[in-house]
N, C-alpha and C positions, 0 to 999 in steps of 0.2 A: 738219811737226815732230812727233816722237813724244810720248808721254805722259811727263811728268816723274814721277820716282819718288823718294821720300824714305824713308830707313832711319833710324828713330828709335832712339837708344841710351837707356840708362836715365836719363841726365840730361834727356832730353826726354820720355820715357814717364811718369816720375813726375808731373810737373806736368800732363801731358795727362790722366792718369787722375784726378788730383785737381781737374781743371778749372781749373788755375792759369793765370793770364794772364801773359804774352801767348801762351804756347804753345798753349793750347786754341783760341784764336781763329785762330791761324795754321794749325793743323792743319785745323780746320773749313773755313777759307777755301781751303786747298789741295785738300781733298776736293771742295768745290763747283766748283772750276775743273777737275776731272777728274784731278787728280794721284793717283797711287797711293801710299799710306802703308803702311809695314810696319815690322817689327822682326825680331829674330833670336831663336833659341832660347835662347842664354845670357842675354839680357835678360829673357825670359819666366821662365826658371828663377830668376834673381836676384830678380825681383819676387815670384814665388810664395814663395820661401824667406823673403824679408823680411816679407811679410804673414803667413806661417805662424808666424813667431817673435814676432809682435806680441801684445799683450795680448788682442786680440779677433780671432783668425784667421778664424773662420767669417763674421763680419760683413765683414771686410776682403777676404776672397777674392771675395766677390760684386762688389766694386768692379772686379775685373779682367775682368769680362765685357765691358767696353769693348773689350778686345782682339779680341773676336769680330767687331767692326766693321772692323778693319784687317787681320786675318789672313784668308787664303783660307778658303773654306767648310770647316768640319770641322777646321781646323787647331788652333783653340783647344781643342777637345775632346780631340784627340789629344795635344797638348802637356800639357794638364792631367792626362791619364791617365798619360803617361810620368813626369811629375813625381811623381805619387802613388806609383807603383811604386818609383822611386828613393828617395823619402822614407821609405817603409816599410822598405826594405832598409837604409837608413843609420841610422835611429833606432829601428826595431822597433815602431813604433806607427802608428796611424791619423793621417792629416793632421789637424791641429788639436789634437793631443795630445802633440806632441814638445817637450819642454822640457829 
């Protein structure tokens, strides 16, 4: 039997990032069993935008580094870079300063 794969949407990613139960335990357990966990670009963009518009974007952006554990090597950096370019184009400012 092949490896099980799970694609997390934002309803699962938010509690995973916040270490909310029972999602965090279920994801950790799945990883321990050898399952592959992932998400998609729209979810990453949604999460980055939500954190960016929060009261403390720089502190909150650091929380998303957990994505580097479930995305393929280098993918988190690439998505973060893409988001930054789009963000600057849409609001004309650096990430963390668009209100």
